[in-house]
C-alpha positions in Angstrom: -55.2 -20.9 -9.4 -55.4 -21.7 -13.1 -57.7 -24.6 -12.2 -60.3 -22.5 -10.3 -63.7 -21.9 -12.0 -64.1 -18.6 -13.8 -66.8 -17.5 -11.4 -64.5 -17.9 -8.5 -61.7 -16.1 -10.2 -64.0 -13.2 -10.9 -65.2 -13.1 -7.3 -61.6 -13.0 -6.1 -60.7 -10.2 -8.5 -63.5 -8.0 -7.3 -61.7 -7.7 -3.9 -58.4 -6.7 -5.3 -57.0 -3.3 -6.4 -56.5 -2.7 -10.1 -52.7 -3.3 -10.1 -53.2 -6.7 -8.5 -55.9 -7.6 -11.0 -53.7 -6.6 -13.8 -50.9 -8.8 -12.5 -53.3 -11.7 -12.0 -54.5 -11.4 -15.6 -50.9 -12.1 -16.7 -50.9 -15.6 -15.1 -52.5 -17.3 -18.0 -55.0 -16.7 -20.9 -57.7 -18.5 -18.9 -57.3 -16.3 -15.9 -57.2 -13.2 -18.0 -60.5 -14.1 -19.7 -62.1 -14.6 -16.3 -60.8 -11.3 -14.9 -61.3 -9.2 -18.1 -65.0 -8.6 -17.4 -67.0 -5.4 -17.0 -68.4 -6.4 -13.6 -64.9 -7.0 -12.3 -63.7 -3.5 -13.4 -66.9 -1.9 -12.0 -66.4 -3.6 -8.7 -62.8 -2.4 -8.6 -63.8 1.2 -9.2 -66.8 1.1 -6.8 -64.6 -0.4 -4.1 -61.9 1.4 -2.1 -59.1 -1.1 -2.3 -56.6 1.2 -4.1 -57.7 4.6 -2.8 -54.3 5.4 -1.2 -54.7 9.1 -1.9 -58.3 9.4 -0.8 -57.8 7.4 2.4 -55.2 10.0 3.5 -58.1 12.5 3.7 -60.7 10.7 5.7 -64.2 11.0 4.1 -62.6 11.8 0.7 -61.9 8.1 0.4 -65.7 7.4 0.5 -66.5 9.6 -2.5 -68.2 7.5 -5.2 -67.7 8.0 -8.9 -71.4 8.5 -9.8 -70.7 9.1 -13.5 -68.6 6.0 -14.0 -69.1 5.0 -17.6 -68.9 1.3 -16.8 -72.6 0.6 -16.3 -73.4 -2.5 -18.3 -72.0 -5.2 -20.6 -72.5 -2.8 -23.5 -69.1 -1.3 -22.6 -66.3 -3.5 -24.0 -63.9 -5.1 -21.5 -61.0 -3.3 -23.1 -62.7 0.1 -22.5 -63.6 -0.9 -18.9 -60.0 -1.8 -18.3 -58.8 1.6 -19.5 -61.2 3.4 -17.1 -60.2 1.1 -14.2 -56.6 1.9 -14.9 -57.3 5.7 -15.0 -59.3 5.4 -11.8 -56.3 3.7 -10.2 -54.0 6.5 -11.4 -56.3 9.1 -9.9 -56.2 7.5 -6.4 -52.6 6.5 -6.3 -51.0 9.7 -7.5 -47.7 10.8 -5.9 -48.3 14.0 -3.9 -44.8 15.2 -4.5 -44.9 14.5 -8.2 -48.2 16.3 -8.4 -47.2 19.3 -6.4 -44.0 20.0 -8.3 -45.2 18.8 -11.7 -42.4 16.3 -12.3 -42.0 15.4 -16.0 -43.0 11.8 -15.4 -46.2 12.9 -13.8 -47.0 15.4 -16.6 -46.5 12.8 -19.4 -48.8 10.4 -17.5 -51.5 12.9 -16.5 -52.2 14.3 -19.9 -53.2 10.7 -21.0 -56.1 10.5 -18.5 -56.5 13.7 -16.5 -58.8 15.6 -18.9 -61.1 12.7 -19.6 -61.5 11.8 -15.9 -62.3 15.4 -15.0 -65.0 15.5 -17.8 -66.4 12.3 -16.3 -66.7 14.0 -12.9 -64.2 11.7 -11.1 -64.0 12.4 -7.4 -60.3 13.2 -7.8 -61.3 16.7 -8.8 -63.1 17.2 -5.5 -60.5 16.0 -3.1 -59.7 18.3 -0.2 -55.9 18.0 -0.6 -55.9 20.5 -3.5 -54.7 23.8 -2.1 -53.4 27.1 -3.4 -49.8 25.8 -3.2 -50.6 23.1 -5.7 -52.5 25.5 -7.9 -49.8 28.0 -7.8 -47.3 25.5 -9.2 -49.9 24.5 -11.8 -50.2 28.2 -12.8 -46.4 28.5 -13.1 -46.3 25.2 -15.0 -48.8 26.2 -17.7 -46.6 29.1 -18.6 -43.8 26.8 -19.5 -42.7 26.7 -23.1 -41.7 23.1 -22.7 -45.4 22.0 -22.7 -47.5 21.9 -25.8 -50.6 24.1 -26.0 -52.8 21.0 -26.1 -51.2 19.6 -22.9 -51.6 23.0 -21.1 -55.3 22.8 -22.1 -55.8 19.5 -20.3 -54.2 20.8 -17.1 -56.3 24.0 -17.3 -59.5 22.1 -18.0 -58.9 19.9 -14.9 -58.2 23.0 -12.8 -61.4 24.7 -14.0 -63.5 21.7 -13.1 -61.9 21.6 -9.7 -62.4 25.3 -9.1 -66.1 25.1 -10.1 -66.7 22.0 -7.9 -64.6 22.7 -4.8 -66.6 23.9 -1.7 -65.5 27.3 -0.6 -64.4 27.2 3.1 -64.9 30.7 4.4 -61.9 30.8 6.8 -59.6 29.5 4.1 -60.4 32.5 2.0 -59.8 35.1 4.6 -56.5 36.9 4.0 -54.0 36.8 6.8 -56.7 35.8 9.2 -58.7 39.0 8.7 -62.3 38.3 7.8 -64.4 40.2 5.2 -66.5 41.6 8.0 -63.5 43.5 9.2 -63.4 45.4 6.0 -60.2 44.0 4.5 -61.1 42.4 1.2 -58.5 41.3 -1.3 -58.2 38.5 -3.8 -57.8 35.3 -1.7 -54.6 33.4 -2.2 -56.6 30.4 -3.4 -57.9 32.2 -6.4 -54.7 34.3 -7.0 -52.4 31.3 -7.0 -53.6 29.7 -10.3 -53.8 33.0 -12.2 -50.9 31.9 -14.5 -48.4 31.8 -11.7 -49.0 35.4 -10.5 -50.1 36.5 -14.0 -53.7 37.6 -13.9 -56.2 36.5 -16.5 -56.5 40.2 -17.3 -52.8 40.3 -18.3 -53.2 36.9 -20.0 -55.9 38.3 -22.3 -53.9 41.4 -23.0 -50.9 39.4 -24.0 -52.9 37.4 -26.5 -54.6 40.5 -27.8 -51.3 42.1 -28.5 -50.3 39.0 -30.5 -53.4 39.4 -32.6 -52.3 42.8 -33.9 -51.8 42.5 -37.6 -48.2 43.8 -37.5 -47.3 41.1 -34.9 -48.8 37.7 -35.6 -51.1 36.1 -38.2 -54.2 34.2 -36.9 -55.7 31.0 -38.1 -59.1 29.6 -37.3 -57.9 26.2 -36.2 -57.1 24.3 -33.0 -53.8 23.1 -34.4 -50.8 24.1 -32.4 -49.0 26.6 -34.7 -46.1 27.2 -32.3 -42.7 26.3 -33.8 -39.5 26.9 -32.0 -37.4 26.8 -35.1 -38.6 30.1 -36.4 -38.6 33.6 -34.7 -41.5 34.4 -32.5 -42.7 37.3 -34.6 -43.0 34.9 -37.6 -45.0 32.3 -35.8 -48.7 31.9 -36.3 -51.3 31.9 -33.5 -54.3 29.5 -33.5 -57.5 29.4 -31.5 -56.0 26.9 -29.0 -54.3 29.5 -26.7 -57.6 31.4 -26.6 -59.6 28.2 -25.8 -57.1 27.5 -22.9 -57.4 31.0 -21.6 -61.2 30.9 -21.8 -61.3 27.7 -19.8 -58.9 29.1 -17.2 -61.1 32.3 -17.0 -64.2 30.3 -16.5 -62.7 28.4 -13.6 -61.4 31.5 -11.9 -64.4 33.8 -12.5 -66.8 31.1 -11.6 -65.0 30.5 -8.3 -64.8 34.2 -7.6 -68.5 34.6 -8.4 -69.4 32.0 -5.7 -67.0 33.7 -3.3 -68.5 37.2 -4.0 -71.9 35.8 -3.1 -70.5 34.4 0.1 -68.8 37.6 1.1 -71.2 40.2 -0.1 -74.6 38.5 -0.3 -77.3 39.3 -2.8 -77.3 43.1 -3.0 -80.0 44.1 -5.4 -80.5 47.8 -6.3 -84.0 49.1 -5.5 -84.6 50.1 -9.2 -84.2 46.4 -10.3 -86.4 44.7 -7.6 -89.6 45.0 -9.6 -88.2 42.8 -12.4 -85.8 40.8 -10.3 -85.5 37.1 -11.1 -83.7 34.8 -8.6 -81.8 33.3 -11.5 -80.0 36.6 -12.0 -77.8 36.0 -9.0 -77.4 32.2 -9.4 -73.8 31.2 -9.7 -72.7 29.0 -12.6 -73.2 25.3 -12.5 -70.7 23.2 -10.6 -68.1 21.4 -12.6 -69.5 18.1 -11.4 -73.0 19.1 -12.7 -72.1 20.0 -16.3 -72.8 16.9 -18.4 -69.6 17.1 -20.4 -69.9 13.5 -21.7 -73.3 14.4 -23.4 -71.7 16.9 -25.8 -68.0 16.1 -25.8 -66.8 13.2 -28.0 -64.4 12.1 -25.2 -61.5 9.9 -26.2 -60.8 6.9 -24.0 -58.1 7.3 -21.3 -54.6 6.6 -22.7 -56.0 6.9 -26.2 -56.4 9.8 -28.7 -53.8 12.3 -27.4 -54.2 15.7 -25.9 -54.9 17.3 -29.3 -58.0 15.2 -29.7 -59.3 16.2 -26.3 -58.9 19.9 -26.9 -61.4 19.9 -29.7 -63.7 17.1 -28.9 -66.6 19.4 -27.8 -66.8 21.5 -31.0 -68.7 19.2 -33.3 -71.8 19.0 -31.1 -71.5 22.4 -29.3 -71.2 24.4 -32.6 -74.1 22.7 -34.2 -77.5 24.4 -35.0 -79.3 21.8 -32.8 -77.2 22.5 -29.7 -77.2 26.3 -30.1 -81.0 26.4 -30.5 -82.1 23.7 -28.1 -83.1 25.1 -24.7 -82.3 28.4 -22.9 -78.9 29.9 -22.1 -78.1 32.0 -19.1 -75.0 33.5 -17.5 -73.4 36.8 -16.4 -71.0 39.5 -17.4 -68.6 41.0 -15.0 -65.3 42.6 -14.3 -63.7 39.6 -12.6 -63.5 41.6 -9.3 -64.8 40.2 -6.0 -66.4 43.6 -5.4 -68.6 43.6 -8.5 -70.5 41.3 -10.7 -73.4 42.3 -12.9 -76.8 40.7 -12.3 -77.2 37.8 -14.6 -78.4 37.3 -18.1 -81.3 34.9 -18.4 -83.7 33.3 -20.9 -81.3 33.6 -23.9 -82.6 31.8 -27.0 -80.4 31.6 -30.0 -81.4 31.0 -33.6 -79.1 30.2 -36.5 -80.2 32.3 -39.5 -77.7 31.4 -42.1 -74.4 29.7 -43.1 -71.5 31.6 -44.6 -68.1 30.7 -46.1 -65.1 32.9 -46.9 -64.4 32.5 -50.6 -61.2 32.9 -52.5 -61.8 36.6 -53.1 -61.8 37.2 -49.3 -65.6 37.8 -49.2 -68.2 36.0 -47.2 -70.6 34.0 -49.4 -74.0 32.9 -48.2 -74.4 29.1 -48.7 -78.0 28.3 -48.0 -79.8 31.5 -49.1 -81.7 31.8 -45.8 -80.0 35.1 -44.9 -80.4 38.1 -47.3 -77.3 40.0 -46.0 -74.8 40.4 -43.2 -75.0 43.6 -41.4 -71.5 45.0 -41.3 -72.3 46.7 -38.0 -72.2 43.3 -36.3 -69.4 41.8 -38.4 -66.8 43.4 -36.1 -63.8 40.9 -36.3 -63.7 40.0 -40.0 -60.1 41.1 -40.1 -59.2 37.9 -38.2 -59.9 35.9 -41.4 -57.6 38.0 -43.6 -55.7 35.6 -45.9 -57.9 32.6 -45.0 -60.4 31.0 -47.4 -62.9 28.1 -47.0 -63.7 29.1 -43.4 -67.3 28.3 -42.6 -69.4 30.0 -40.0 -73.0 30.0 -38.7 -74.7 33.4 -38.3 -76.6 33.8 -35.0 -79.3 35.9 -33.5 -80.6 35.7 -30.0 -82.8 37.4 -27.4 -82.5 37.4 -23.6 -82.9 39.7 -20.7 -81.1 41.2 -17.7 -82.0 43.6 -15.0 -82.3 46.5 -17.5 -84.6 44.7 -19.9 -84.2 42.8 -23.2 -80.8 42.0 -24.7 -80.3 41.3 -28.4 -77.5 39.1 -29.6 -75.9 39.1 -33.1 -72.9 37.2 -34.3 -71.1 34.3 -36.0 -69.7 31.1 -34.7 -66.8 29.3 -36.5 -67.1 25.5 -35.9 -63.5 24.8 -36.8 -62.2 26.7 -33.8 -65.3 27.5 -31.7 -64.6 31.3 -32.1 -67.6 33.5 -31.8 -67.8 37.2 -32.8 -70.7 38.4 -30.7 -72.5 41.8 -30.3 -75.0 42.5 -27.6 -77.5 45.4 -27.8 -79.6 46.5 -24.8 -82.9 48.4 -24.8 -81.1 51.8 -24.7 -79.2 50.9 -27.9 -75.9 50.4 -26.1 -73.7 47.9 -28.0 -70.9 45.7 -26.6 -68.6 43.7 -28.8 -67.2 40.5 -27.6 -64.4 38.1 -28.7 -65.7 34.8 -27.4 -65.2 31.0 -27.8 -67.4 28.0 -27.4 -65.7 26.1 -24.6 -66.9 22.9 -22.9 -68.2 25.2 -20.1 -70.3 27.2 -22.6 -69.7 30.5 -24.3 -66.9 32.6 -22.8 -65.5 35.9 -24.1 -63.9 39.2 -23.4 -65.2 42.7 -24.2 -63.6 44.3 -27.3 -63.4 48.0 -28.0 -65.9 49.8 -30.1 -65.7 48.6 -33.7 -64.4 45.3 -32.6 -60.7 46.1 -32.7 -59.1 44.1 -29.9 -57.1 46.4 -27.7 -56.6 46.6 -24.0 -60.1 47.6 -22.9 -61.8 47.3 -19.6 -61.7 43.7 -18.2 -65.3 42.8 -18.7 -66.1 39.1 -19.4 -69.1 37.2 -20.6 -70.0 33.6 -19.7 -73.2 31.9 -20.9 -74.1 28.3 -20.1 -77.1 26.0 -20.6 -79.8 26.5 -18.0 -80.5 22.8 -17.9 -77.0 22.0 -16.7 -77.9 22.5 -13.1 -78.2 19.2 -11.3 -77.4 17.2 -14.5 
């Protein structure tokens, strides 16, 4: 074989699964140089030679990876090999290891799972994912044996799946009783991943309790501050658990929103019909539509580590250009299947200033573009107590919902993605939000009047870019 022309070796390699090509490349340096080619790796991915998992589920084996990054010779052979290896991992996963989250599977998955989900790999859309798997995943992400960054990767993958997976009506009926028969509960599919029978409502309340000044100190960073060698009350808490919970909430609430439209239809109150806009009832974009790779500085599979992946969206998504470019839209709701507010549309943000927390504990205006910070909207400044050098961008925005115009005021902190946001409607009603910039857009939970985070009504806000649909 070592004597065959390079063109023949490449042609042979295109008909082989990844593991066979990898073994073939070990025969000699000449064979490796022939096989280590972007066209070979692209052919391996586009083919179905190693799709053991997909072939078990009929048409799933025919799904094509449309956002495969191997598109031309501009991608180095080494990068192509990593993506081909990750594709191979996706299609040859052990169902038993996946279902029960074996340690060997966990250690392997965090090296490629998040990146492949962000690249819209068909693995996230396979029909074999069911509520039993997601229940185990929910239980698993509560484990103290897993780092916060590793939990984030599993949660990100699950959110992409929940936002992409088609909702089969019969699968969401409870105990075989259809919604038409008047028996409506949370379906097992959406209940199962809620932190292993822990709802997102309870998850938020637990984190809120930890933020109380007499319990834990907060730091605006994505570093994992959990240390098991010190008492829990003395440990710090970073933005990473909030980012993970926001991503989980996006997946679940986005799924439930689609489900609520399936069950309840588009019920529009008569008083709102005059100004009704169809976008007001449009569900969020599918996980496979969101162009993650355009604003996430994605590490290569098997490179960079889980900590790098957790924050790779912040540089672009917290920039002035990203915030101001294009319109945002979304919805606020309680997370219940019975009720979701009509959506928020045509939101335009404008950055009006840049601020830094100085050594005296006061906010200092850096660029002089903003004369003052209205304390009425600076509702979570206590989170920066004891911190200096923390920069933030001050935002204003204008959008609309079924009741008219909505004004937005707040600050975004690029180091963590945290956003302190206040919305004010035409009637002067103000709502305070603790939010974070996630790869799925802005997501947050309502805070109490004055911005003190207590266990208030479970009302959530999710805003995404309008041009993400069909991307």
